[in-house]
N, C-alpha and C positions, 0 to 999 in steps of 0.2 A: 712533216717528220723532222725530228731534231737533226742538226748537222753533225752527225757523230764522227764522220771520217773526213771532214774538211771539204765537203762538196759545196758548191755555190751555184746560183742561178745566174749565169753571165748575161749581161745586157748586150744586145747586138751592137757591134762597132765600138763598144766602150773599151778603152785602154788597148786598142788594137795596135800591133806593131806597125811602125811607119814603113811604107813601101820604099825599097831601095832599088835603084837602077844600076845593074852591074855592067860596066863597060865591056865591049866585045872582046873576046879572047883571041889573041893572035893565032893565025893558022898554024897548024902543026902541033899545038899544045894539046896533049891527050888528057891532061889533068882537068877535065871539065866537071864542075860540081853541080851545074844547074840544068841537067838533062831532065826533061819531063817524062815521067812514066805514065802513060794513059791508063794503066790498070790500077792505079791507086791515087788517092787524094792526099796531098801533102799540105803542111802548114806554110805560111809565108816565109818562115825561117828555114824551110827545107826539111824539118823534122816530121816524120810520118806519124808521130804520136804513139809509136809502139817500140818495145824492146823485147827481144827474144820471142817475138810473136810467131816466128817460123819454126820453133822447136816442136817436135812431134810429141814430146812428153809434157806439153803445157807448162813450160818452165815458169816458176814463180819469181822471176827477177822483177826489177822495177817495170811497171806497166802504167799506161795512161788510158786504157780503153774505157774504164767505167769505175764508178764508185764501188760497185760490187766486187770488182777485181781487187781493189785495195783491201776490202774485207777479207778476200781469200788469201791475199798475201799475208795479212796479219794472222789469219787462222793458222796457216802453215808455220809462221814464224813464232807463234806463241810458245812460251816455255812449257815444259812438262809439269802440269799442275799436280799430277800424282806424286812425282818426286819431291816437289816443294812441300806438299801437305805431309808426306811421310817424314821429311826433315823436321817439320814443326812438331808433329806428334811424337816422334821417337826422341826428340831432344828435350821433351818437357816431362816434369814429374810434379808431384804435389809440393815439392820444396822450391823455394825461391833461389834461383841461380844468379850468377853475376850478370849484371846488365838488365835483369828482369825485375820489374817492380812487383811488390807483393800482390797487388790486385790481379795481375796477369796470371800468376800461378793459380789463384782461385778459379779464374775463368777457365784456364786450361784443364784443371782437375774436374770441373763440372762438365766440360766438353767431352773429356775422355770417358766419364761415366755415362754421358748421354749416348755415345756411340756403341755401348754394350747392348746389343739387341738379340732377342731370340727370333725364331722364324716368323712368328706372328707379328712382332714389332717391325721386322724387316719389310714385310709385305705392306704394312700400313705406312711405313716411311716412304717407300717407293710410290705408292698411290698418292700420298700427300704431295710429293714433288710433281707428279704428272698433273694433278688437278690444279695446284697453285701456279703451274706454268702455262695453263690453258685458260686465258681470260674469257675467250668467246666460246664457251662450251655450253651444252644443254640444248633442249628442244627449241627454245626461242631463237637462239643463234643458228641452229641448223636450218630453221625455216628462212631466216634472213639470208643465210649463205646460199640456199637454193634459189631464192628470188634474185639475188645479186648475179648469179651465174646463168640465170634463165635468159636466153636470147630474146624472148618475147618482152622482157621488162624494158620499160622506157628509160631514157637517160635521167629523167626527172625522178623516177622511182629509185634508181641506183643512188642518186645524190641524196635522197631522203634517208636511205638505209645507211649510207656512209656517215651522214650527219648524226644519226642516232648512235652509231658505233663509236664515233669520236666522243660524243657526250658521255656515253657509258664508260669508255676508257678513262676519261678524266674524273668521272664520278667515283669509279671504283678505286681511283688513286688518291682520293681526298686526303686520307691520313698521311700518305707519303708526301703529298704536296704541302700540306700544312707543316709537317716537320721540316721540310726544306725552307719554307718561308721564315719560320722561327730561327732556324740555324743561320741563314744568310743575314737576317736582321741583327742577330747577336754578333756575327762577325763584323758587321758594319760598325757596331758600337765600339769595337776594338780598333777599327781602322780610322775612326774619326777622332780628332783631338778635343780636349777640354770640354767647353760648354756644348758643342755639337754632340759629343758622345753622351753627355748627361741627358740632353733632350731626347735622344733616340732611345736611351735606356728606359725612360719613362713611357715612351710610346710602345716599346717592346713589352712592358708589363701589361699594358692595356690590350695589346695584340694577343698575348697568351690567354688573358681572361675571355676575350671574344671568341677565340678558337675553342676553348674549353666549354663555352656556353653553346657552341654549335651555331653561332651567328655568322653565317657566311657573308651576308650583305654588310654587316658591321665590320667584319674583317677586311673586306675589299675596300670599304670607305676609309678605314684607317691606313691601309697600304697606299691608296692613291693620294689621299689628301694630306697625309702626314709623313709617312716614310719616304715616298717618292719626292714629295715637295721639299722636305728637309735636306735630303742627300743631294738632290738636284741643285738646290740653292747653295749648298756648301761647295759643290764642284764648280758652279758658275762663278762664285766669288773668289775661290782660291786657285782655280785652274788645276786642281789636284786630279789627275787622270789615273790614279793608282787603284788600289784594291777596292775602295768604297764604290767607285764608279763602275768597276768591273762586276762587282756583286749586284749592283742595281740593274745592270744590263742583263745579267743572268736571271735575276728575279722576275723580269718582265715576262718570260715564257711561263713560269710557274703561276704568275698572277692571271695570265690569259687562260691557262688550263683550269685554274681554280674557278674562274668565272664561267667557263664553258661547262664545268661539271655541276652546275647548279641543279638542284632537284626539280624545280619547276620547269626548266628548259628540257631536262631529260624526260619528264612525264609528258610534256607537250609533244615532244618528238615521237614518243612511243604511241600516244593516242593518234597522232597524225598517220602513222603507219597502219594502225588498226582501221581508221576511217577510210583510208585509201585502198583497202583490200589486201594489202601485203600480209597483214596478220588478221587473226580472227576478230570480228567486230565485237565479240563478247568482252574483249580486253577493255574496250572503251567504257564498258559499263561498270568496271571495277573502280573502287575508290583509290585515292592517291596512296593511302597506307597499304592497300592490298597490292597495288602495282609495285611499290618499293619492296615489299616483302617478297614478291615474285622474283624481282631482280637480284635481291640479296641471297636467295636460296640456291644460287648456282654453286657448282662444285668449287669454282675459283674463290668465292667469298668465304666458303666454309674452310677451305684448305689454307687460305692466306692468313687467317686468324690463328691457326694452330701450327704454323711452320716453325717449330722451335729450333730446328737445325739451322735454318736461314738466319733467325734472330741471333742465335748464339755465335754463328760464324761471322755475322756482320759486326757484333760487339767486339769480338776478339780482333778482327781485321782492323777496325777503327783504331783500337789501341796500338796495334803494331805499326800501322802506316803513319800514325802521328809521331813515330819515333820514340815512344815511351819505353820500348822494350829491347832496345839494342839495334844495331845496324843489320846484323845477320837476320834477325827476325823481321825487320822491315823489308829487306830484300826478298825473303821467302814469301811473305804475304803479298808483296807487289806482284810476283809471278802468279800467285793464286788468283788475285783479283783481275789481272789482265786476262787470264784464260777464261774466267767466269764471264766477264763482260763481253768477250768475243763470242762465246758460245750461247749467250743469252741475247745477242744482238737481234734487232728486227730483221736483219738480212739472213739469218740462219733458218732455213726451212726444215730443220730437224729438231726433234725433242731431245733435250740434254738433261741427263740425270747424274747426280753425284752420290756415291755410296761409301761412306766411311764405316769401317767395321772393326770391332775388337773380337776376333773369332778364336776361341780357345786360347786366349792369351797372346795371340799374334795380331798386330795391327795391319789393316789392309785398307787401302783407299783405291776406289775405282771410279771411272766415268763411263757413261753409256750414252750412245747416240742411236736414236730410233727415228725412222721416217714415218711421221704420223699419217701421211697420205698414201702409204703403200697399199693398205687394204682397199681404199677407194679406187686406186689405179687398177688393182686386181679385178674389182667388180666391173670396171669399164673395159677390161681385156687388154690393158697395156696401151702403149703408144706406138704407132707405126707397125702394128702387127706383132710386136715383140712381147714375149711372155713377161709379165711384171715379176720382179723379184723383191721379196721382203728381206731387208737386211737389218742386222743389229751389230753394232761395233762396241765391244767392251774393252777398256784398257784398265789394267790394275797393277798395283805395286804391293807386294806382300813382304812384310818385314822379314829380314834375314833370308829371303828366297830370291826376290828380284821382280822384274817387270814381265807382264803377260799381255798379249793381244789376243782377243777372241773375236772372230768374225763368224756370225751365224747367218746363213742364207736359207730361205724357205721358198720353194717352188713346187710345182705339181708332182715332180718326181720324189720329193722328200726334202729333208733338212740336211744341209751340209754345214760342217763346222771346221774352221781352221784355227788352230791354237799355236801361236808362237810363244816360246817360253825360254827361261834361262837354261843353260847347258846342264845344270844339275838335275833339272826336271826332264829334259829331253833324253837323258840317258835311260829313262824308264818309259819310253814311248809306247811299247806294247801294252803295259799295264794301264797307262793313262788313257790310251785310245779305247781300250775295252771298257773302262769305267765310264767314260763319256758316252759311249754307245748305249750302255746299260741305263744311264740316267735319262737319255733322250727317249729310249724305248719305254721305260717305266712311266714316262709322262705322256704316253700315247702318241708319240711322234714317229713318223716313218723316217728312218735314217738312210740317207743316200750316200754320204761320205763323211768320215771323220779323219782329219789329218793333224798330226802333232809334229812340230819341228822346232829346232833351236832358233831363237830370234836373232837375226843379224841386222835387221832394219825394222824400225817401228812403222806400222801402217799409219797413213795419214787419213783424215776424215774425208778429204776431197777425192782421194782415189777409191775409197770404199763407196762413196755416194756420188756418182757422176752427175746426178741431177743438180748439184750445186752450180754447175756451169750453165744450166738453162737460163739463169738470170742474166747471163752475159749478153743476151740478145735485146736487152732493154735499152732505154735512151741513155746516151752518154751525158752525164751531168758533172763529170769531174774535169777540171781544167788545170 
């Protein structure tokens, strides 16, 4: 797994602090600092590795317990993406304004047109996000998931399943990895001087042709024998440990993934699972073309190729973050991207959706968090005898109205809804409450409670979904 949050795998006894012997403290001195508490383990420097750990409210101050706690800290500290997006959308028009280059105005005008959706388009938009965000979906991965969680499965079987999943993840990311390889090679040409840059530019042209032709083996050979060889030679001769060397180090991971995502290795891994009894043996009788077609017909592949919102958002964000459109725009998109990366992190066990709308002339941006395992937990009867609760958290910012938090909870008694809203809306609480009750009832839901109140504090994702803290029982890999 990529080192997203600065975790490392420490080598035992490496770089350990030297042991210091403290001279005896004279009698009568009550300021003793080295008293040993048998109820806890401390580090050689006397630091227990925790801060604010005794707070009952699970304070999110600086902590050292785990990599996942760092993720939770950043989750809570991330900027309000709704406010940032509304700042971007409200401040743009089809005209070029000061500090904004002409291309950006066209991008924004197309983006604003894109978010004009009717009810049918809105449903398709949400389904596309759900499908494109679930790489391992469909009947095939449901079978693999069941075998992986089956206590009767051997360790060898689990390793075979995980090996196939890793290969599929890299195979399905081929287009993204290839774009990264070309981008980093192009950046290297700009980082190298004179003749070095000219040689790498020629290699880059051949690399583009190889990728366009779908020649994975040829692309890997070019990368290993020419790109790596040339840049490594330059670094060795010049001792330049700057951008080119850093890019080469970053490229190593993508090259490894590109090699691991090879079609032959993927098919061999799938056939091995079929022959070992994990999957139906009839799969091994299919041709390579039929197997690849089976893998490509998942919801993820279909949705990923038509996620126009993500493509448009990525294009606009790239322009803004590169500083082409003014400092204010760069800062706004920095907040947006930071929030998106956190919510799409491999550590987040929730489904995250974004919903930009132009509704009756009013701009609205909202985010939605859903627990994808809630239905499965409900079928199992919950944990520890507790009744499972299905929760949905929606945050939205409506132009000229303000910010809303909507928490929906579903249990056997019925659906409960909590809405915190701006003061101007809270003044009409009876009418809003009745309208929400009517909407829920008309959609066949049993209503337990609907509560509308003025928003004094925004709800956090971690307090709505306590299951986030379940990951804290894992192995501590952060130092």
